[in-house]
N, C-alpha and C positions, 0 to 999 in steps of 0.2 A: 334447597340451595336455587337461587330465584338469578338469574343471569341473562342479560340482555345484551344482544351484539349488534353494532351499527356501523355500515359503510356509507359513506355518503363523501361528499366534494370530489370527486372522480365522477364515475359513472357510475348507474343502476343502484340509488340510493336504496336502501332497504334496512330491513331490521328483523331480528328474530329472536324467541324468548324462550329460553330453556328454563323447567321448573322443576327440581331432582333428578337432573338428563335427562328429562323427558323434553319433546319439541312440544310445546303449546301453542306456539302462531309465528307464521312469518309472513311477510309481505314485503314487495317492492314499494317504492312512493311510486313510481308512473302510476299503477294501478290506481289510486287515487286523486294525482295532479291530471293522469291524461298527459305528461308529458313525455316522449319515448327517450327510455337512458337518462330519467330526470337523473339528477346528481345534488340537487338541494339539501338539505336536511331535512331527514324524511320523518317530518314531525306525524304526519297522520297514518306514515307504518307503525312507527312507536306506540302512538295511540291505540291503535287496533291492537298492537300485541297486547299492551298493557288490560285494556278495558277486557280481554278474549280471557285473562288470567283472572279479572279483578282487583290487580294490582295497582299501584303508586308507584312513581320514581323512586320514593324515599322507602320501599319495600325492596328492592333490590338489593341485593348483596353484591353484584357484578356487574358495571358494564363496561362491556368490551369493545373497542375501536378497531377496527380491520387493520392498521399498522402502524409502524412506530413514527412518526412524524418528523423526529430529528435525521432516522434515519432512511428514511424517503429524501429530506434537503441533501444530504449526503450524498445521495445516488443522482441526485439533480445537478449537485455541482460537479461531481464527478465525470457525468458523461458528456456536460456543459464544456469543460476545459479538454476533455480528450476530441470533443469535434469543433471548436472554437474557430472560425467566426459562423459554418453553417449552422451550428445550434443557437445564435442569437435570438430569434423569433420563438423558438421553441421555451427556451431559459426563461424570457420576459415573463410569457402565459403561465410557465409551472410558477415563478416567482408568486405571481400576482395571487394567483389561489393558495400557494401556502403563507404568503404575507396577512392574507385577509380574513384566510379560516382555518388552514392546518395549524397555523400557530398558534392558534386559540383553541383548540379542538377541546381542551380539558373545559376548559371555561365555558364553549357555547354548550357541553353535554350537559354539565352542571345546573344551568341555567335552562334549559328547555328540556331538559327530562327531571328536572329536581330531585338529583339523587345524590347524596353524600359523595365530596371531591373525591376523598381517600380510596371510594369503592371504584372508581376509573383506573381501568388498566389499558396498555396497549400492548397489539400481541404482533409477531412477524406477518407481514402480507401473505407469504407463502409458510405453512407449517408441515 
């Protein structure tokens, strides 16, 4: 089984590739971008992992994103309501990231990696 794990759109974007339960490659995007704590989509880290294994996105059995976006949205809304109006600025910033990236993360992963849509899964951030 070939599993690519991805973390992005928060801090320290990264990718890791497991093949049959063995770690084949892992990299943080900042290694390639030279941007400390790079949060963008880890395109170069993903490429590094896939190239290291001689795979393409279409070869992947699973692509695992590091959190469940709608669970995160629920947490954003609940913490905002509990601390309003002090949380107004933080809420605005969190919603910008969520609406621009995290709402569309399945589409972004499919497009950028070239994997099948039904191979993309979301896992709890803290397992």
